[in-house]
N, C-alpha and C positions, 0 to 999 in steps of 0.2 A: 545356576547349579540348582538341581533338587536336594532333598536334605539327605534322601540315600547316597547319592553321588557325594556331596560334602562331605559327608561319616565315611566312605569310600579312602576318598582323599586324605581326610585327616589320619585314619586307620595308617595309611600306607606311610604317610608324614612321619608319623611317630616310630612306626618300626623303623623305618631308615635313621631316625635321631637315636633309637636306641643303640641300634648296631654303630653308628658314627660315633656315640661315646663310649662303647664296649672296645670297638677297635681302636681309640683313642688312649683306652685305658690300656688296653695290650701294647701296641708300640711303646706308651712311656714306661712300662713295666720291662719289655725286652731292653728298651733306651738304659734304663736304671741299672740293670744286671750287669750291662756292657761298661757301664762308667769306671770303673777300676781298670778295665783292660784298657780303655782308651787312654786313660788317663798316663798311665805309663808310658805307652806309645805317644804323648803329645798331639794326639788327634780328638776331635770332636764327630758326632755321628756323621754327621754327611760326608764329612773326610774318609770314614771309616769306610762307608758304603761305597762311595766311590773307588776308594782304591781295591777294595773285595769284587767289584763287578769288573772293573779292567782285568783282574788277574784273574777271574772266572772268564771271560771273553777271550783271555789268551789261548786257551783250551779249544776254544771253536776256530782259531785261524782267521777270525772276522776284524777288520778294520772297524774301531769305535770312533764317532764322533761324538763333539759335545753336545750336540742338538739330542741326540738318541740318550744318552745320560738325561737329559733334562726330561726328556719325555718318561723316560723309565720311571724316576724319580718324582715325577709329576711337580718339577719345580721351573721356575723361569728361565730362559736362558742367560741372563745375567748372573741369577745366583749361581747356575751350574759354574760359569765363567769364574766368579770370584773363589768358588771353593777349587778350582783348576790352576787356578793361579797363586793359591796357596800352597797347593802341592807342587806345583812346579818349582816354587820358590824354596822349597825343602829337599828340593833333588829327588822328588819320589815319583815324577809322572812327567814326558814328554811331548811337547805337542809338535805337530809338524802339516804343513799345508801340501797338497796333491798338487801339481804343476795343472791339472786340469780343471780345478776348481779351487782357487785360491781364498773363495768365503770360507769353506769346511774346513774345519779345524779335528784333525783326528788326536786322539788322545792315546798313549802307551804308558806302563808299568816302565820307569828305570831300573836299573839291576840293585837298585837302593830301596825302590818301591817293592820290589818282587820280595827284599830279604825282609823289608819290615813286616809284609803280610804274613810271608810264611812263618815270622819271630810271633805272632800275635793268632795265628791262624787255630793252633789247637785250643788255646784261649777262648775262642771265637764260638769254635763247635760245641766245646763244654758247657759254654753259656746259653745257648740258644737252640741245642738240640733236644727233641721231647722224643725220643725215640719209643721210650717204654710207656708214655702218656696218648699219645694217638696215632690213629691205625692209617693205612695207606687209604682206606674208605674216607675217613675225617679230610685226611689233606686234599683228597680227589675232591670232595663237596665242597672243602673252601675255595680251593682255584676255580671251581666252576661257578662257584656264589660270586666272588671276587673279581672274575673274570667277567661275568654278565653285569655286574654293579660298574666295573670298571666302563665298560661301553657302554652300557644306557647313561651314566653321567656324562661320557663324552660328546654323546649324539647330543644329548639336552644342552650343552654350552656350545653347540655349534661346531665342535670338532670332529674331525674324524677318530673312528675309534681303532682304525690299524695304525696310527703311529705309534699308538700306547702298545699294541698287541706285536707290532713288531720289533718294536725296540725291544719287548719283554723276552721274548723269544731269540731274539739274536742275541742279547746279552746274559741274559740268564739259562735260556733253556738249552741252545746251540752247545756244541762243547760238553756235556754235563758228564758224559759216559767218561772220557778223557780226564776231566775233573776226579772223578771217582778212582781210575784206575794210579793215576799220580798221587793221590793219597794215601792211596793201598802201599803203592811200592813205596812212598818217602815213610810209610807209618803212619801218619798223623791223619 
């Protein structure tokens, strides 16, 4: 590699490294802000995310598979299985298999799971809403950047970026309008 090319590679590396550390700081700060809420409901961060994702996805009417949760959260399949097992033992989620494909495990919130999410939802919204600090343009830029970074990283690791983007769309984006309508109707 020529010196100029090496310099560009190192500049890119340093930018990605800075982003990586800043992203980690932001995630850790959000997790810290949520700790009191999660402690009250005896949840860890991963369990909380899975419950919220399952609740959001209920509004889309989509069936949710454990592998999709793993892709969405960037976890290994065995890690998501452990999280789901713990939620299942608490009666917060149900697992079922389709007759057509016994390997695929569908996950759904139970009535207890829905009640728990609804109980801590107002506190979650309060803790992680930045409505007066970030604009729609800020979010659009962040989403575009992060989606590009996710896709590049997946491809660099010989993975199809579409498995991640489709899980994101199916589990978080589809049904957002119904979710907002529900929250407005419920007053939270």
